[in-house]
DRENPALO-620893 format. One record per residue (C-alpha): residue in three letters; x, y, z; residue number from 1. Coordinates in Angstrom, 1 decimal, padded with zeros to 4 digits. Layout:
// DRENPALO-620893
<pt><residu>ALA</residu><X>X</X><Y>Y</Y><Z>Z</Z><num>NUM</num></pt>
...
END
This chain:
// DRENPALO-620893
<pt><residu>MET</residu><X>-022.2</X><Y>033.6</Y><Z>-065.5</Z><num>1</num></pt>
<pt><residu>SER</residu><X>-025.2</X><Y>035.8</Y><Z>-065.2</Z><num>2</num></pt>
<pt><residu>ASN</residu><X>-025.1</X><Y>038.7</Y><Z>-062.8</Z><num>3</num></pt>
<pt><residu>TYR</residu><X>-028.8</X><Y>038.8</Y><Z>-062.3</Z><num>4</num></pt>
<pt><residu>ASN</residu><X>-029.5</X><Y>039.2</Y><Z>-058.6</Z><num>5</num></pt>
<pt><residu>LYS</residu><X>-025.8</X><Y>039.2</Y><Z>-057.7</Z><num>6</num></pt>
<pt><residu>ILE</residu><X>-024.9</X><Y>041.1</Y><Z>-054.6</Z><num>7</num></pt>
<pt><residu>VAL</residu><X>-022.9</X><Y>044.3</Y><Z>-054.6</Z><num>8</num></pt>
<pt><residu>ASN</residu><X>-022.0</X><Y>045.4</Y><Z>-051.1</Z><num>9</num></pt>
<pt><residu>ILE</residu><X>-020.6</X><Y>048.8</Y><Z>-050.0</Z><num>10</num></pt>
<pt><residu>ILE</residu><X>-018.9</X><Y>048.9</Y><Z>-046.5</Z><num>11</num></pt>
<pt><residu>ASP</residu><X>-017.8</X><Y>052.2</Y><Z>-045.0</Z><num>12</num></pt>
<pt><residu>ASN</residu><X>-018.3</X><Y>053.4</Y><Z>-041.5</Z><num>13</num></pt>
<pt><residu>GLU</residu><X>-018.7</X><Y>056.9</Y><Z>-042.9</Z><num>14</num></pt>
<pt><residu>LEU</residu><X>-022.3</X><Y>056.8</Y><Z>-043.8</Z><num>15</num></pt>
<pt><residu>LYS</residu><X>-022.0</X><Y>059.8</Y><Z>-046.2</Z><num>16</num></pt>
<pt><residu>THR</residu><X>-019.5</X><Y>058.0</Y><Z>-048.4</Z><num>17</num></pt>
<pt><residu>ALA</residu><X>-021.4</X><Y>054.7</Y><Z>-048.4</Z><num>18</num></pt>
<pt><residu>LEU</residu><X>-024.7</X><Y>056.4</Y><Z>-049.3</Z><num>19</num></pt>
<pt><residu>LEU</residu><X>-023.0</X><Y>058.4</Y><Z>-052.1</Z><num>20</num></pt>
<pt><residu>ILE</residu><X>-021.8</X><Y>055.2</Y><Z>-053.7</Z><num>21</num></pt>
<pt><residu>TYR</residu><X>-025.1</X><Y>053.4</Y><Z>-053.0</Z><num>22</num></pt>
<pt><residu>ASN</residu><X>-027.2</X><Y>056.1</Y><Z>-054.6</Z><num>23</num></pt>
<pt><residu>THR</residu><X>-024.9</X><Y>056.2</Y><Z>-057.6</Z><num>24</num></pt>
<pt><residu>LEU</residu><X>-025.2</X><Y>052.4</Y><Z>-058.2</Z><num>25</num></pt>
<pt><residu>CYS</residu><X>-028.8</X><Y>051.8</Y><Z>-057.2</Z><num>26</num></pt>
<pt><residu>THR</residu><X>-030.0</X><Y>052.0</Y><Z>-060.8</Z><num>27</num></pt>
<pt><residu>ILE</residu><X>-027.9</X><Y>049.1</Y><Z>-062.1</Z><num>28</num></pt>
<pt><residu>ARG</residu><X>-030.4</X><Y>046.4</Y><Z>-063.1</Z><num>29</num></pt>
<pt><residu>GLY</residu><X>-030.0</X><Y>042.9</Y><Z>-062.0</Z><num>30</num></pt>
<pt><residu>ILE</residu><X>-028.0</X><Y>043.5</Y><Z>-058.8</Z><num>31</num></pt>
<pt><residu>ASN</residu><X>-028.9</X><Y>043.4</Y><Z>-055.1</Z><num>32</num></pt>
<pt><residu>LEU</residu><X>-027.2</X><Y>046.4</Y><Z>-053.6</Z><num>33</num></pt>
<pt><residu>PHE</residu><X>-026.4</X><Y>046.5</Y><Z>-049.9</Z><num>34</num></pt>
<pt><residu>GLN</residu><X>-024.7</X><Y>049.0</Y><Z>-047.7</Z><num>35</num></pt>
<pt><residu>PHE</residu><X>-023.2</X><Y>048.5</Y><Z>-044.2</Z><num>36</num></pt>
<pt><residu>ALA</residu><X>-021.5</X><Y>050.9</Y><Z>-041.8</Z><num>37</num></pt>
<pt><residu>ASP</residu><X>-020.5</X><Y>048.0</Y><Z>-039.5</Z><num>38</num></pt>
<pt><residu>PRO</residu><X>-017.9</X><Y>045.7</Y><Z>-041.0</Z><num>39</num></pt>
<pt><residu>VAL</residu><X>-018.9</X><Y>042.9</Y><Z>-038.6</Z><num>40</num></pt>
<pt><residu>LYS</residu><X>-022.5</X><Y>042.9</Y><Z>-039.9</Z><num>41</num></pt>
<pt><residu>ALA</residu><X>-021.1</X><Y>043.0</Y><Z>-043.5</Z><num>42</num></pt>
<pt><residu>LEU</residu><X>-019.0</X><Y>039.9</Y><Z>-042.7</Z><num>43</num></pt>
<pt><residu>GLU</residu><X>-022.0</X><Y>038.1</Y><Z>-041.3</Z><num>44</num></pt>
<pt><residu>HIS</residu><X>-024.0</X><Y>039.0</Y><Z>-044.5</Z><num>45</num></pt>
<pt><residu>LEU</residu><X>-021.1</X><Y>037.7</Y><Z>-046.6</Z><num>46</num></pt>
<pt><residu>LYS</residu><X>-021.0</X><Y>034.4</Y><Z>-044.8</Z><num>47</num></pt>
<pt><residu>ILE</residu><X>-024.7</X><Y>033.8</Y><Z>-045.3</Z><num>48</num></pt>
<pt><residu>ASN</residu><X>-024.8</X><Y>034.9</Y><Z>-048.9</Z><num>49</num></pt>
<pt><residu>ARG</residu><X>-021.3</X><Y>034.1</Y><Z>-050.1</Z><num>50</num></pt>
<pt><residu>LYS</residu><X>-022.3</X><Y>032.4</Y><Z>-053.4</Z><num>51</num></pt>
<pt><residu>ASP</residu><X>-024.3</X><Y>035.4</Y><Z>-054.5</Z><num>52</num></pt>
<pt><residu>TYR</residu><X>-021.6</X><Y>038.0</Y><Z>-054.0</Z><num>53</num></pt>
<pt><residu>ALA</residu><X>-020.3</X><Y>039.7</Y><Z>-057.1</Z><num>54</num></pt>
<pt><residu>VAL</residu><X>-018.6</X><Y>042.8</Y><Z>-055.8</Z><num>55</num></pt>
<pt><residu>MET</residu><X>-017.6</X><Y>044.1</Y><Z>-052.4</Z><num>56</num></pt>
<pt><residu>ILE</residu><X>-016.4</X><Y>047.7</Y><Z>-052.1</Z><num>57</num></pt>
<pt><residu>SER</residu><X>-014.8</X><Y>048.4</Y><Z>-048.7</Z><num>58</num></pt>
<pt><residu>ASP</residu><X>-013.1</X><Y>051.2</Y><Z>-046.9</Z><num>59</num></pt>
<pt><residu>LEU</residu><X>-009.6</X><Y>050.5</Y><Z>-045.6</Z><num>60</num></pt>
<pt><residu>ARG</residu><X>-009.9</X><Y>051.8</Y><Z>-042.1</Z><num>61</num></pt>
<pt><residu>MET</residu><X>-012.9</X><Y>050.8</Y><Z>-040.0</Z><num>62</num></pt>
<pt><residu>PRO</residu><X>-013.4</X><Y>049.7</Y><Z>-036.4</Z><num>63</num></pt>
<pt><residu>VAL</residu><X>-012.9</X><Y>046.0</Y><Z>-035.5</Z><num>64</num></pt>
<pt><residu>ILE</residu><X>-012.2</X><Y>044.7</Y><Z>-039.0</Z><num>65</num></pt>
<pt><residu>THR</residu><X>-010.0</X><Y>046.4</Y><Z>-041.6</Z><num>66</num></pt>
<pt><residu>GLY</residu><X>-011.0</X><Y>046.6</Y><Z>-045.2</Z><num>67</num></pt>
<pt><residu>VAL</residu><X>-008.2</X><Y>044.3</Y><Z>-046.3</Z><num>68</num></pt>
<pt><residu>ARG</residu><X>-009.2</X><Y>041.7</Y><Z>-043.8</Z><num>69</num></pt>
<pt><residu>LEU</residu><X>-012.8</X><Y>041.9</Y><Z>-045.0</Z><num>70</num></pt>
<pt><residu>LEU</residu><X>-011.9</X><Y>041.7</Y><Z>-048.7</Z><num>71</num></pt>
<pt><residu>LYS</residu><X>-009.7</X><Y>038.7</Y><Z>-047.9</Z><num>72</num></pt>
<pt><residu>ALA</residu><X>-012.7</X><Y>037.0</Y><Z>-046.3</Z><num>73</num></pt>
<pt><residu>VAL</residu><X>-014.6</X><Y>037.7</Y><Z>-049.5</Z><num>74</num></pt>
<pt><residu>LYS</residu><X>-012.0</X><Y>036.0</Y><Z>-051.6</Z><num>75</num></pt>
<pt><residu>ASP</residu><X>-011.7</X><Y>033.1</Y><Z>-049.1</Z><num>76</num></pt>
<pt><residu>LEU</residu><X>-015.5</X><Y>032.5</Y><Z>-049.2</Z><num>77</num></pt>
<pt><residu>ASN</residu><X>-016.1</X><Y>033.3</Y><Z>-052.9</Z><num>78</num></pt>
<pt><residu>PRO</residu><X>-012.9</X><Y>033.6</Y><Z>-055.0</Z><num>79</num></pt>
<pt><residu>LEU</residu><X>-015.0</X><Y>034.7</Y><Z>-058.0</Z><num>80</num></pt>
<pt><residu>ALA</residu><X>-016.2</X><Y>037.9</Y><Z>-056.3</Z><num>81</num></pt>
<pt><residu>ARG</residu><X>-014.5</X><Y>041.1</Y><Z>-057.3</Z><num>82</num></pt>
<pt><residu>THR</residu><X>-013.1</X><Y>043.4</Y><Z>-054.6</Z><num>83</num></pt>
<pt><residu>ASN</residu><X>-012.4</X><Y>047.1</Y><Z>-054.3</Z><num>84</num></pt>
<pt><residu>LEU</residu><X>-010.6</X><Y>048.9</Y><Z>-051.5</Z><num>85</num></pt>
<pt><residu>MET</residu><X>-011.4</X><Y>052.5</Y><Z>-050.9</Z><num>86</num></pt>
<pt><residu>THR</residu><X>-009.1</X><Y>054.7</Y><Z>-048.9</Z><num>87</num></pt>
<pt><residu>ALA</residu><X>-008.1</X><Y>058.3</Y><Z>-048.3</Z><num>88</num></pt>
<pt><residu>TYR</residu><X>-004.7</X><Y>057.2</Y><Z>-047.2</Z><num>89</num></pt>
<pt><residu>GLU</residu><X>-001.7</X><Y>056.5</Y><Z>-049.3</Z><num>90</num></pt>
<pt><residu>ILE</residu><X>-001.0</X><Y>052.8</Y><Z>-049.7</Z><num>91</num></pt>
<pt><residu>ASP</residu><X>002.5</X><Y>051.6</Y><Z>-050.0</Z><num>92</num></pt>
<pt><residu>ASP</residu><X>003.1</X><Y>050.5</Y><Z>-053.6</Z><num>93</num></pt>
<pt><residu>ASN</residu><X>004.6</X><Y>047.2</Y><Z>-052.3</Z><num>94</num></pt>
<pt><residu>LEU</residu><X>001.5</X><Y>046.5</Y><Z>-050.3</Z><num>95</num></pt>
<pt><residu>ASN</residu><X>-000.7</X><Y>047.4</Y><Z>-053.2</Z><num>96</num></pt>
<pt><residu>GLN</residu><X>001.2</X><Y>045.1</Y><Z>-055.5</Z><num>97</num></pt>
<pt><residu>GLU</residu><X>001.2</X><Y>042.3</Y><Z>-052.9</Z><num>98</num></pt>
<pt><residu>TYR</residu><X>-002.6</X><Y>042.5</Y><Z>-052.3</Z><num>99</num></pt>
<pt><residu>SER</residu><X>-003.2</X><Y>042.6</Y><Z>-056.1</Z><num>100</num></pt>
<pt><residu>LYS</residu><X>-000.8</X><Y>039.8</Y><Z>-056.8</Z><num>101</num></pt>
<pt><residu>LYS</residu><X>-002.4</X><Y>037.6</Y><Z>-054.2</Z><num>102</num></pt>
<pt><residu>GLY</residu><X>-005.8</X><Y>038.4</Y><Z>-055.7</Z><num>103</num></pt>
<pt><residu>ILE</residu><X>-007.2</X><Y>039.9</Y><Z>-052.5</Z><num>104</num></pt>
<pt><residu>ILE</residu><X>-007.9</X><Y>043.3</Y><Z>-054.0</Z><num>105</num></pt>
<pt><residu>ASN</residu><X>-009.0</X><Y>043.7</Y><Z>-057.6</Z><num>106</num></pt>
<pt><residu>SER</residu><X>-009.0</X><Y>047.5</Y><Z>-057.7</Z><num>107</num></pt>
<pt><residu>PHE</residu><X>-008.6</X><Y>050.6</Y><Z>-055.6</Z><num>108</num></pt>
<pt><residu>LEU</residu><X>-010.8</X><Y>053.7</Y><Z>-055.2</Z><num>109</num></pt>
<pt><residu>LYS</residu><X>-009.2</X><Y>056.9</Y><Z>-053.9</Z><num>110</num></pt>
<pt><residu>LYS</residu><X>-011.2</X><Y>058.9</Y><Z>-051.3</Z><num>111</num></pt>
<pt><residu>PRO</residu><X>-012.6</X><Y>061.5</Y><Z>-051.0</Z><num>112</num></pt>
<pt><residu>ILE</residu><X>-015.2</X><Y>060.6</Y><Z>-053.5</Z><num>113</num></pt>
<pt><residu>GLU</residu><X>-016.5</X><Y>063.8</Y><Z>-055.0</Z><num>114</num></pt>
<pt><residu>LEU</residu><X>-020.2</X><Y>064.7</Y><Z>-054.7</Z><num>115</num></pt>
<pt><residu>THR</residu><X>-020.1</X><Y>065.3</Y><Z>-058.4</Z><num>116</num></pt>
<pt><residu>LEU</residu><X>-020.3</X><Y>061.6</Y><Z>-058.9</Z><num>117</num></pt>
<pt><residu>LEU</residu><X>-024.0</X><Y>061.8</Y><Z>-058.0</Z><num>118</num></pt>
<pt><residu>PRO</residu><X>-026.3</X><Y>061.8</Y><Z>-061.0</Z><num>119</num></pt>
<pt><residu>SER</residu><X>-027.5</X><Y>065.2</Y><Z>-062.2</Z><num>120</num></pt>
<pt><residu>GLU</residu><X>-028.6</X><Y>066.8</Y><Z>-065.4</Z><num>121</num></pt>
<pt><residu>ASP</residu><X>-025.3</X><Y>068.6</Y><Z>-065.5</Z><num>122</num></pt>
<pt><residu>ASN</residu><X>-023.1</X><Y>065.7</Y><Z>-064.7</Z><num>123</num></pt>
<pt><residu>LYS</residu><X>-024.3</X><Y>062.6</Y><Z>-066.6</Z><num>124</num></pt>
<pt><residu>THR</residu><X>-020.7</X><Y>061.8</Y><Z>-067.6</Z><num>125</num></pt>
<pt><residu>SER</residu><X>-019.5</X><Y>061.0</Y><Z>-064.0</Z><num>126</num></pt>
<pt><residu>TRP</residu><X>-022.6</X><Y>059.1</Y><Z>-063.3</Z><num>127</num></pt>
<pt><residu>SER</residu><X>-022.1</X><Y>057.0</Y><Z>-066.4</Z><num>128</num></pt>
<pt><residu>ILE</residu><X>-018.4</X><Y>056.4</Y><Z>-065.5</Z><num>129</num></pt>
<pt><residu>GLU</residu><X>-019.2</X><Y>055.1</Y><Z>-062.0</Z><num>130</num></pt>
<pt><residu>LYS</residu><X>-021.9</X><Y>052.8</Y><Z>-063.2</Z><num>131</num></pt>
<pt><residu>LYS</residu><X>-019.7</X><Y>051.5</Y><Z>-066.0</Z><num>132</num></pt>
<pt><residu>TYR</residu><X>-017.0</X><Y>050.8</Y><Z>-063.4</Z><num>133</num></pt>
<pt><residu>VAL</residu><X>-019.2</X><Y>048.6</Y><Z>-061.3</Z><num>134</num></pt>
<pt><residu>GLU</residu><X>-020.7</X><Y>047.0</Y><Z>-064.4</Z><num>135</num></pt>
<pt><residu>SER</residu><X>-017.2</X><Y>046.2</Y><Z>-065.6</Z><num>136</num></pt>
<pt><residu>LEU</residu><X>-016.4</X><Y>044.6</Y><Z>-062.2</Z><num>137</num></pt>
<pt><residu>LEU</residu><X>-019.5</X><Y>042.5</Y><Z>-062.6</Z><num>138</num></pt>
<pt><residu>ARG</residu><X>-018.4</X><Y>041.2</Y><Z>-066.0</Z><num>139</num></pt>
<pt><residu>CYS</residu><X>-014.9</X><Y>040.3</Y><Z>-064.9</Z><num>140</num></pt>
<pt><residu>LYS</residu><X>-015.7</X><Y>036.8</Y><Z>-063.5</Z><num>141</num></pt>
END
């Protein structure tokens, strides 16, 4: 399956984190990158564009809709989409295994995300790793 024009969406009510990830991933060719601070708007976008979703990266704790609930909606609407849950909180290993086993969450990302992940002349390795991570999620369909 081609990933050309597939959607990668980043949802975090902390704009700084969402923009950090967005700016890191915006050079990946062939994807449409979106960022939402409001999980309700992200869910509306998902419902309209569900067939085009490739990856959703969501924070765990947000107002109105939790990240787990949002990622479950992704899988309900498009089971082929890959999901990533970001959190600064410790997640119980049993819950982690349960969500992974049920196929709700494909991977986890620990916050805080270091500013060193931004591309720079001095830090091309971290830039490369983050891009490769999302590219690997796109290939795992």
